[in-house]
C-alpha positions as CSV (number, residue, x, y, z in Angstrom):
1,M,-8.9,32.2,70.9
2,R,-7.7,28.8,71.0
3,K,-11.6,27.9,69.7
4,I,-11.3,30.5,66.6
5,V,-7.8,29.3,65.7
6,V,-8.9,26.3,65.4
7,L,-12.3,26.8,63.7
8,A,-10.5,28.8,61.2
9,L,-8.2,25.9,60.6
10,L,-11.3,23.4,59.9
11,L,-12.8,26.4,57.6
12,S,-9.5,26.5,55.3
13,L,-8.9,22.5,55.0
14,A,-12.7,22.5,54.2
15,V,-12.6,25.1,51.4
16,T,-9.1,23.6,50.3
17,A,-10.9,20.5,50.1
18,G,-13.5,21.7,48.0
19,A,-11.4,23.2,45.5
20,M,-9.5,20.0,45.0
21,E,-12.3,18.1,44.4
22,K,-13.4,20.6,42.1
23,R,-10.2,20.4,40.0
24,D,-10.9,16.7,39.8
25,T,-14.1,16.7,38.4
26,I,-13.5,18.7,35.8
27,E,-13.7,17.4,32.2
28,I,-11.6,18.5,29.2
29,S,-12.2,16.5,25.5
30,I,-9.8,17.3,23.1
31,D,-12.2,16.1,20.2
32,S,-13.8,19.4,21.1
33,L,-11.3,20.7,19.7
34,M,-11.2,21.9,16.0
35,M,-8.2,21.3,14.6
36,T,-8.0,22.9,10.4
37,D,-5.2,21.8,8.0
38,E,-3.6,24.2,8.2
39,Y,-2.6,23.8,12.0
40,L,-1.8,20.0,10.3
41,D,0.5,21.0,8.6
42,T,2.8,22.7,11.3
43,V,2.9,19.9,13.6
44,N,6.5,19.2,13.3
45,V,7.0,15.4,12.6
46,K,11.0,14.0,12.8
47,K,11.4,12.4,9.7
48,S,13.1,9.1,9.7
49,F,15.6,8.0,7.0
50,V,13.4,5.0,4.9
51,L,14.3,4.0,1.7
52,N,11.7,2.4,-0.7
53,N,11.5,0.7,-3.4
54,Y,12.8,2.9,-6.7
55,S,14.8,2.3,-9.8
56,M,17.2,4.6,-12.0
57,I,18.9,4.6,-15.6
58,G,22.5,5.9,-15.8
59,I,25.5,6.2,-18.1
60,Q,28.5,5.1,-17.2
61,Y,32.0,5.8,-19.0
62,G,35.1,3.9,-17.5
63,V,39.0,2.8,-18.6
64,G,40.6,-1.4,-18.2
65,I,43.7,-3.2,-18.0
66,S,43.4,-6.2,-20.1
67,S,44.7,-10.4,-20.5
68,M,44.3,-13.5,-21.1
69,S,44.1,-16.6,-19.1
70,F,46.5,-18.2,-21.6
71,N,47.1,-22.3,-21.3
72,P,50.2,-23.6,-22.0
73,E,51.2,-19.7,-20.3
74,K,52.5,-16.9,-22.3
75,R,54.4,-13.9,-20.8
76,Q,52.3,-11.1,-21.0
77,S,52.3,-7.6,-19.6
78,S,49.1,-5.4,-19.4
79,L,47.3,-4.2,-22.0
80,F,45.5,-1.1,-21.4
81,T,42.0,-0.4,-22.7
82,P,40.6,3.2,-22.7
83,R,37.0,3.4,-24.0
84,H,34.3,1.6,-21.7
85,F,31.1,2.6,-22.2
86,G,27.3,2.2,-22.1
87,I,24.1,2.5,-20.1
88,T,22.8,0.9,-17.1
89,F,19.2,0.5,-16.2
90,T,19.1,-0.2,-12.2
91,T,15.7,-1.3,-9.9
92,Y,15.8,-2.2,-5.8
93,S,13.5,-3.8,-3.9
94,K,13.2,-5.1,-0.7
95,L,13.5,-8.9,0.2
96,F,10.6,-10.3,2.6
97,G,9.4,-6.3,2.3
98,F,11.5,-5.5,4.9
99,M,15.8,-5.4,3.6
100,P,16.1,-2.8,1.5
101,Y,19.9,-4.2,0.4
102,F,18.7,-5.7,-2.9
103,G,18.7,-4.7,-6.5
104,L,19.2,-5.7,-10.1
105,E,21.4,-4.5,-13.0
106,A,21.2,-4.3,-16.4
107,G,22.5,-2.8,-19.4
108,V,24.0,-3.1,-23.1
109,F,28.0,-1.9,-23.4
110,Y,30.8,-0.9,-25.3
111,G,34.1,-2.0,-24.6
112,Q,37.9,-3.5,-25.4
113,G,39.7,-6.0,-24.4
114,G,42.7,-8.3,-25.7
115,Y,45.9,-9.2,-24.7
116,K,50.3,-7.9,-25.1
117,F,53.3,-9.7,-24.7
118,K,56.7,-8.3,-23.4
119,K,60.2,-9.2,-24.1
120,D,62.6,-10.9,-22.5
121,H,65.8,-9.7,-21.1
122,E,67.2,-9.6,-24.1
123,G,64.9,-7.6,-26.2
124,N,63.0,-10.3,-27.9
125,Y,59.4,-11.7,-28.2
126,T,59.3,-15.1,-26.8
127,S,55.4,-15.7,-27.0
128,T,53.4,-14.7,-29.2
129,V,49.6,-16.1,-30.7
130,D,50.3,-16.3,-34.3
131,H,53.1,-14.2,-34.6
132,A,50.7,-12.0,-33.3
133,I,52.6,-9.6,-29.9
134,E,49.4,-7.9,-29.4
135,C,46.1,-7.4,-30.5
136,T,42.7,-5.6,-29.5
137,Y,38.8,-6.8,-29.7
138,D,36.3,-4.2,-29.5
139,Y,32.9,-6.2,-28.4
140,I,29.0,-5.1,-27.5
141,E,28.5,-7.1,-23.7
142,V,25.1,-7.3,-22.0
143,P,25.9,-7.7,-18.0
144,M,23.1,-8.7,-15.7
145,M,24.1,-8.6,-12.2
146,M,22.6,-8.4,-8.4
147,H,23.4,-5.1,-7.3
148,L,23.8,-5.0,-3.3
149,H,23.7,-1.5,-1.2
150,L,24.1,0.1,1.3
151,D,22.5,3.4,2.0
152,L,22.9,6.4,4.0
153,Q,21.3,9.5,3.2
154,N,24.2,11.3,1.0
155,F,26.5,7.9,0.2
156,K,26.5,4.5,-0.7
157,L,28.5,1.5,-1.1
158,I,27.6,-1.2,-4.0
159,A,28.5,-5.1,-4.8
160,N,27.6,-6.7,-7.8
161,A,28.0,-10.2,-9.0
162,G,26.1,-11.7,-12.1
163,M,27.1,-13.2,-15.9
164,Y,27.6,-11.7,-18.8
165,G,27.6,-12.2,-22.4
166,G,29.1,-10.4,-25.3
167,Y,30.7,-10.8,-28.5
168,R,33.2,-9.7,-30.6
169,Y,33.5,-7.4,-33.8
170,K,36.3,-6.2,-34.9
171,V,39.9,-7.2,-34.0
172,H,43.1,-4.8,-34.3
173,R,46.4,-7.6,-34.7
174,I,50.5,-6.0,-34.5
175,W,52.4,-8.4,-35.5
176,E,56.1,-9.3,-34.7
177,E,59.0,-7.6,-36.3
178,G,60.0,-9.1,-39.5
179,Y,56.5,-10.8,-40.2
180,D,53.3,-9.3,-42.0
181,D,49.9,-10.4,-42.7
182,P,47.8,-7.5,-44.1
183,E,45.1,-9.7,-44.5
184,H,44.3,-10.8,-40.6
185,T,45.5,-7.5,-39.2
186,D,41.9,-6.1,-38.8
187,A,40.1,-9.0,-39.6
188,F,39.7,-12.7,-37.6
189,Y,41.1,-16.0,-38.6
190,D,38.3,-18.9,-39.1
191,Y,39.2,-20.4,-36.0
192,D,38.4,-17.3,-33.6
193,I,35.4,-17.3,-31.7
194,K,33.3,-14.3,-31.9
195,F,30.8,-15.0,-28.7
196,D,31.8,-14.1,-24.6
197,Y,30.6,-15.5,-21.9
198,G,31.7,-15.2,-17.8
199,L,31.3,-13.8,-14.7
200,K,31.6,-10.2,-14.1
201,G,31.3,-8.2,-10.4
202,G,32.6,-5.9,-8.2
203,L,33.1,-2.8,-5.3
204,G,32.3,0.3,-5.5
205,F,30.5,3.4,-3.8
206,G,28.1,6.6,-5.4
207,V,27.4,9.5,-3.5
208,V,23.7,11.4,-3.9
209,F,22.3,14.1,-4.6
210,D,18.1,13.2,-4.5
211,P,17.7,12.9,-7.5
212,V,21.1,12.1,-8.8
213,E,23.5,9.8,-7.9
214,F,27.8,9.4,-9.2
215,H,29.2,6.1,-8.9
216,V,33.0,4.8,-8.3
217,K,33.5,1.0,-9.1
218,G,36.0,-1.5,-9.5
219,L,35.0,-4.6,-11.8
220,V,36.5,-8.0,-12.9
221,R,35.8,-10.0,-15.7
222,Y,36.3,-13.3,-16.6
223,G,35.3,-15.1,-19.5
224,F,34.2,-18.7,-19.3
225,G,35.0,-18.6,-23.4
226,S,38.7,-19.4,-24.9
227,I,38.8,-16.2,-27.6
228,Y,39.7,-19.0,-30.2
229,K,39.2,-23.0,-30.8
230,P,41.4,-24.8,-28.6
231,D,41.9,-27.7,-31.6
232,Y,43.2,-25.4,-34.2
233,H,46.5,-25.4,-34.2
234,S,46.6,-29.5,-32.4
235,K,44.1,-31.7,-32.0
236,D,45.8,-33.8,-29.7
237,H,47.6,-30.3,-27.8
238,F,44.4,-28.3,-27.0
239,R,45.4,-24.5,-26.0
240,F,42.8,-21.9,-24.2
241,A,43.2,-18.8,-23.8
242,K,40.1,-16.6,-21.4
243,P,39.6,-12.8,-21.2
244,F,40.3,-11.5,-17.6
245,D,40.1,-7.0,-17.5
246,I,39.9,-4.8,-14.9
247,E,38.8,-2.1,-15.7
248,I,37.2,1.1,-13.4
249,C,33.7,3.2,-13.9
250,V,32.4,6.6,-12.8
251,G,28.9,7.0,-13.9
252,A,25.9,9.5,-13.3
253,C,22.2,8.1,-12.6
254,I,18.6,9.6,-12.4
255,Q,16.3,8.4,-10.3
256,L,13.0,7.2,-11.9
257,T,10.8,7.3,-8.8
258,K,11.1,8.2,-5.4
259,R,14.2,7.0,-3.3
260,T,13.3,8.1,0.4
261,G,11.1,9.8,2.5
262,K,7.6,9.7,2.7
263,T,5.2,12.1,1.0
264,R,2.4,14.6,2.1
265,G,-0.7,12.7,3.0
266,M,1.2,10.4,4.9
267,L,3.2,13.2,7.2
268,R,-0.1,14.7,7.5
269,R,-2.1,11.5,8.5
270,E,0.9,11.0,11.3
271,A,0.1,14.7,12.4
272,Y,-3.8,13.9,12.9
273,D,-2.7,10.6,14.7
274,M,-0.1,12.7,17.4
275,V,-3.2,15.2,17.7
276,Y,-6.6,12.6,18.0
277,H,-4.9,9.3,18.7
278,P,-2.0,9.2,20.3
279,E,-2.4,6.4,21.7
280,N,-2.6,5.0,18.0
281,Y,1.0,6.9,17.4
282,E,3.1,6.1,20.2
283,N,2.3,2.1,19.7
284,G,3.1,2.3,15.9
285,K,-0.4,1.8,14.5
């Protein structure tokens, strides 16, 4: 009986070893499988947030609070200017090919600026510019700014910094009580300077629903040039008045090229590599 049991065990081990050897020798080649385009289209490829180089065009509207940097200093309050609007063109590109945070923004704008003086405790104006207690300029402006941005799927942070050039083409003055100069109420003096230039920049955020973006910005505008000739009143004592404006703007932009994502061909290529060349896909090749 013992011999029969031992013989049965040896026979079982031999059969098992043969089966294992046979299993190890089975070869399956994935290249022998026929993968159709329909199958490749159904392969689930996880999409990552990839920001492309893209451009957009937009419209913008805002309101402003204007004042002047006077030298000598004058007693003034803020002038509310309700009309600032224009069009913008923005283009984004990756710095060194992989840093998607930079762009350029240019535009053409109509805006308003000026100054407004306030009364003292006795109700009198102690400061004027040639008897004007309030003055509003209308201007055309062309800004050129760097556009920094940090993007999420449906949200972005924005920072602008750059230069602007402008031209004041219209003026309206309000005179102090008891004084009137109809000739210059809506006309420039011969010593007024119409050209303007300076720095412009600010911060904001955007809400993105591709291909539309809605932006909200706060901007500061500081002029390098005076609104009148420094020596018009005295050749010995110069006077300056440089614009300083704050603007709150909202805008809508249309993307001209695709902002994020991969094309259908790129996704199919990844699916193909996952099936036929998994080693390349895992290594990111």
